N, C-alpha and C positions, 0 to 999 in steps of 0.2 A: 657271584661274589665268593671269595674263598672263606672257609671257616677258620678264623684266626683269633687267637687270644680271647676266647669266649669267657674265660674266667675274669677278665678285666673289662668286659662289656664293650669290646671294640665293634663287634657287629651291630649292636644296638646304636652306638654312636654314629657309625657310618650311615645307617638308615635315617637317623634323625637329621643328618646333614644332607640328605637327598642323594646319597651315593648308593644306588641300588642295583646298578647294572655293571657287569664286568667290562662292558664296552662303553662305559660312561664317556661322553664326548666332550669336546671343547670348542667353543666358538663364542658368540655374543651372549648366550643365555644358558640357563640350566638345562634346557631340553634340546639344545642344538648339538650337532655332531660334526666332527672333523673327519677327514678322509685320508689322512696320512698314515705313516707307519705306526705300529703299536709300540707304546711305551709301557713297560712293565714296572710297577712300583712294588719293590720288595722292602719289607721292614728290616732295619738293622737289629731290631730287638730279638727276633727269632728266626730271621731268614725266610719268612713266609711271603708268598706272593699275596699282596692285598687286593690289587685290581689291575686291569689293563686299561690304558688310555690311548686314544688315537691322537696322533700329533697333527699339527696344522700344516696344510699344504699352502703353496703360494696362492692358489685360487681361493682357499678358505680364508686366507689372510685378507685378500681383497674384499671379500664379503664382510669381514669384521670391520675393516676400515670404512667401508661404505656405511655400515650401521653406525659407527662411531661419529663420522662426520655429519651424518644426518641428525643424530641425537644432539650433537653440539648446538645445532641451530635452535633447538627447543630449550636446552639446558641453560645456555648463556643468557637468555633474556628473562629467565626466572629471577626475581630479586634474591640477592644473596641470603637474607634471613630465611626465605622459603627453602632455599637449597640447604641451609643449616637444619631446617626441620626434617628434611629427608635424611640427613646424616644422623640426626638425633634418633630417628626411627631405626636406622641401621644399628646404632649403638645398643638400642633396646633389644633388637634381635640377637645381637651378640651376647648380651646378658643372659637371655633365655637359653642360648645354645653354648654357653661357656664351657660347661663340663664336657659336652660331646666334642667340641672343636679342640679343647685342650688335650683330650685323649688321642684324637687323630694326630695332632702335632707331635705328641710324645711317641706314638707308635710308628708314624711314618718317618720322623726325623731321628728319634732316639734320645731326645732330652727327657729329663725327669718329668713326671706328671705335674709336679708343682711348678716347674718352669714352663710347661705347656699352658697351664692355667694362667701363669703370670704373663705369658705372651698374649693371650687373649685379653687379659686385663689391660695391657698396653693398647690394644685396639680400641677397647671401650674408652680408655682415658683420652686417646687422641680424638675420638668422636666428640667427647664432651668439650675438649679444647676447641675443636673446629666449630662447634655450635656457637660458642661465645664469640669466636673470631668472625663468624659470618656477619656480625653487626659492627665490625671494627676494621673493615678493609679500607683504611683511610688513605687519603693523599694529603697534599699540603696546599695552602693558599699563600701566594707571594705577592708583594707589592710590585706593580709595574713602574717602569721609569717614564711611561707615557701617561699623561692625564686622561682620565675617563676610561682607563683600561683595567681589567682584572685578569690576573694570571693564577692558574692553579694546575695541579697535576692529579691524575687519577690512574687507577689500575684497571685493566681489562683482562678477561680470560685469554689464555694463549691459544687454546684449541684442544687438540688431542695430545695427551701426555702419555708417553711410553714408559712402562715400568718393567725393569728386569731385576728380579730378586734372587737371593741366594738360599740354599737349603737350610742354613743354620737358624734363620728366623723366617720360617716359611709363610707366616701370615702377618706378623707385626710390621715389618718394613713396608710391605705393600700398603697397609693401612695408614702408616705415617704419610706416605705420598698421596694416597687416594683421598683420604678425608679432607686434606688441605686443598688438593686439586679440585675436588667436588665443590667445596664452598666458594672457591675462586671462579667457578663457572666452567671448568675444564671437564672433559670426559677422559676416560683412561683405558688404555690397552695394556694388559698385564701378561708378561711371560714369566711364570714362576719357574723355579729350578726344575729341571727334568728329573731330579732326584726326589722331589716332593710334589708331584702333580695333583694328588688328591686334595691336598690342603688348598690349592688354588681353586679347584672345582667346588669345594665346600663353601669357600668365601663367595664365589660367584653365585651359587645357589641362594645364599642368604641375601645377597644384594638384590638378586632378581625378584625375590619375594617382596621386598620393599618397593621396588620400582613398579611392579605389577599392581600392588595395592594402591599406588598413587597415580595410576594411569600414565606412567612415564616410560619412555623408550628404554629397553634393556641395553641399548648401545651406549648408555652413559658409563656402563662398566663392561668391558670386553676382556675376554680371556683367550690366549693362544698357548699352545703347549708344544714343547719340542726342545731340541738342543740349541747350540749356538747359531746354527744356520737359520732357525726360526727367529732368534733374536736379531739377526742381521737384517731381516725384513724391516724392522723398526729403525735400526740405526741408519739405514740408507734411505729412509722414506722422508721426503721433504714435506709431506703432509703432517709430520710429527715434529713440532717446533722444539720440544723438550724430551730428552730421554734421561730418565733417572735409573742408574745402574748400580747395583750392589754386588760385590764379589771380589775376586782377586785383583791385584794391581795389574797383572798381565792382561786380564780381560778388560779392565778399565782403560788401559792404554789403547786397545783396539777400538773400543767404543768411542773414546774421545777423538781419535783420528777420523773415524768414519763420520761422526756427527759434525765435527768441525769442518770437514771437507765439503759439506753442503751448507755451512754457516748456520747450523742449528746450535742449540744449547744443550749441554749435558750437566747432570748433577751426579757426581761420583762419590760413592762410599766404598772405599777399597780396603786394602790390608792394614793391619795394626801389628805393632811389635812392642806391646805396652809394658811399662816398667813401674814398679813401686820402689821409691827411695826410702830406706830405713836409716834414720839418723840416730846419733847417740841419745837423743831426747824422745825417742819413739816409745809408745806403749806396746810392749811385746804381744800382749794378748790380742789387742786390736789388730796388730800387724798380721798375726797368724790367721785370724778370721778372714780379713780382707784378702790376704795372699792365697789362702787355700781355696776359697770360693772362686776367686778370680782365675786361678790356675786350672781347677778341675770342673767348675760349673760348665754344663753342656759339653762335658768331656773335652774341654779346651778348644771348643769350636765356635767361640764367640769372636767377633772382630775386636772386642774389648777385653779378651782374655789376658790375664797376666802371664807374660812370657819371661820377664826378667825381674829379679829381686836384687836391687843394688843396695848392699848392706855395708854400713861403716865397720871398719876393722875392729873397733872396740866392742861392737855388738854382734859380730859375725857368728861366733860359735854359739852364743845364746839363742839367737834367732834360728840358726840352722837346726839346732837340736829340737827346738820347739816345733818347727815346721815338719821335721822328720817324724816326730812323735804324733803329730796330727794326722799325717798320711797313714799311719798304722791303723787309724780308726775308720778309714774310708771303706764303705761297702759298695761293691761293684756288682751290678746285676740289672735285671729287668727294670727299666725306668718307670713303669707303671706301678711297681711296688714301691710305696713311699718310704720304706725303710732303707732303700738304696740311695747312695749319694751320687753315683756315677753310672751313666748308661753307656751305650756303645758309640763308637765312631760311625759315621754315616755309611761307609762301605769299605770294601777291601782295598781300594786305592788309598783311602785315608790311613788305613792300617800300614800299608807299605811306606807311606811318607813318614809315619811315626817311627817305624823301625829304622828307616834311613837316617832320621835325625839323631837317634841315639847312637847309631854307628859312627856318624860323622863327628859328634862331639867327643867321642873317645879317640878317634883318629887325630883330632886336632889337639889332644892333650888333656881333655876334660876328664872329670872323675864322676861317675854315676853313683850317687849316694843312696838313692831310692830306686831300686831296679825296676825296669819296665818289663814288658813282655805281653804276648797275646794269650788270653785266657781260652781254655777249651774245656770240653766236658759238658755235663748237664747244666742247662741254662745258658750256655755260651755257644750254642750251635751255629749261630750266624757267622762266627769267626770275626766279629767286629768289636769285641770287648778287649780293652787293653788296660794295663796297670798305669795309673798316673806315675810319672817318673820325675826325679829331681837330679840335676847334674851341676856340679861345680864347674865353672867355666871362666873365660876371660872375655872382656867386651869385644875384642877384635876378632874372635872366632867367626868364620864365615857363617856357620850354622846359627850363631847367636844373632847375627845381622839379618837372618832370614826369618820369616814368619812361618812357623810350623803349626798347622791347624790341628793340634792334638794336645793332650795333657802332658806337656814337657815343660818344666820350669827350670830356668837357669839361675843359679846363685852367683852373683858377681860381687867382688869386694872392692870398696873404695877407701881411701885414706884422706886426711886433710879435711877441708871444710866442704860445705854443701855444694859449692860451685863445681867441685870435681865430680860429684855425683850427677849433677845436672848435665855436665858435659858428656858423661857416659850415656845418660838417658837420651839425650838429643843426638847421639852419634850413630843413629840408624836412619835408613831411608824413609821409614814410616813415621807418621805423626798423628795418631788418633787419640789415644787416651793415656793418661799419666797420673801418678799419685805420689804423695809424700806422707810418710808417717813421722810426725814430730809434734812435740809440745812447745817447741821454741818458736815464738812469734816471728822473729827475724828470719829464721829459715823458711817458714811457711810463706811469708811475704816475698822473700827472694825467689822462691820457686814459682810464684804467681806473677812476678814482675816481667817487664819487657825483656829482660835478660835471663828469664827462667825457662820453664818448659815451653817447647816449641810445638806442642800438641794442641789440637782443637778442644780437648777436654783436659782439665788439670784439677785434681782433687786433693784435699788436705784431710788426712785421717779417715778416709774411706778408700776402698780399692778402686781398681780401674774399670770394673764391670758394674753395670746396673745404672744406666742413665735414666733420668726422668724425662717425660715427654714435654714438660714445660720449657726446657732449655733446648737451644738449637744443637743438633747432634751432627758431628762430622769432624774431619781432621785435615791436616795439612800435609805437604810434601807428597809422597807416593800414596797417601790415603785419599787424595783426589781433590780436596778443597771444598767438597759439597757440604750443604747443611740441610737437614731435614727436621721435621717435628716442630718444636716450639719456637719461642721468640718471634723474630720476623722472617722465619724461613718461608712463610707463605708467599713472599714477594717473588721468589724464583718461578712460581707457577703462573705469574701474570706478566703482562707487558705494560710498561709505564708510558703514559702519554701526558705531554705538557699542553695546556690549553690557554689561549689568550682571547679575551672577549673585549671588543671595543663597543662601548655603549654611548658613543658620541656621534656627531654628524661629520667629524673630521677624521682624517687618516694620517696621524703623525707617524713617522718612521722611527725605529729604534736608533740609538746612538746619535740622535739629532740630525740624521741625514735628510737633506732637502731634495725633493723630486717633484717639482711643480709642473703641472700640465695646463 
């Protein structure tokens, strides 16, 4: 293990999470090893090597799938409330290790420590939600048209659920899927981002402790590591009826085609190009808070990050000045230091895309009003720290239509009524999160109506970022159409079955058909 960030307790956190070996492996359990190429996990915080992880080979993957399919035979017959008890115990383990896991998330991914803790809290919350849900996996009872018959529908486990997660939420998105899949009776195979493999190993270690304590097979929770080639093992595997993938729209289209080609199901959470509409009746102070956090939180690397601020012309200068002033107060630096607001981007590729976006908006005629740039010098040795930037632009700019996964905010002006703003907001390919700032009831209801926002999430007087686990999370259009977390999202992890029971001595046929023998 490398000596890293000792002043912030990273080494202690890693040991608490069971990551003690520089060659920590990946497979079905905490003590299993893979045999593929080495993945090196570097922190964007200081550029230091944290640990090396062996990737999963095809032979390793087959062992994982064998373990998962065998574990499913045990897990699926356990009553759902008992599965909920296992999830409850997992949530308790997360509570005990919240600080350590939050630090690892912050250090390996680069988000602020408070956001790292918040991500672990989301894991705890979804466990609590799943525990209650384990007693509510309900179907429907229907009246039959045939006398002496009863009809009902019920839900059964799917089997092995494949999960592909992204670097920006290295643990929470896995838990959204896993906690629900587990109480539904499924087992899970998870490929975390190759940019954050240690977060995956830490979660696997925690889960393994729970399964071992309950004499349950570790194959209920499986881990594989590697790049897109390892992910393709799952997308092409007919033994996996559902693949849940979070990432870019480009990646999602590949996954969708692969899974559909074998008639499997996919749950996709892809790109967002999220906007806040600011009407003449908006509260400027609330607008600034929502927009700034939405734009710079996680260094603009959330799928729900605010990319576009659509401001009415009568409010434009006032809102612009307030946002610019707020940006002057931002502190950029080590995300484990809680006085800092903005940490680093995930890697040098992300920095390159950030720079290209700022170049393109100028090329298209935009005006950068809060200058960007890459920070260097003491504390910025990783080369991944950038300045959050603001540019005035027009809705039809190609770069504005594109999702830039970095802290770049575009200010767009609209005139007339709120319908014009909604048209601008909806005029992109993505459809994840949206918001309107207004104290006008008619504008708010118009925004939420059938002819309003076309996004999966639509908020009034809060920003685009910061979803609660109780609601279904996901979006439309090129965001993929999937739903995770709350509400009735659990149904995607199960197969529905309609049952008819005849409790008479006759066999009448449906629709009055006669077939006498």
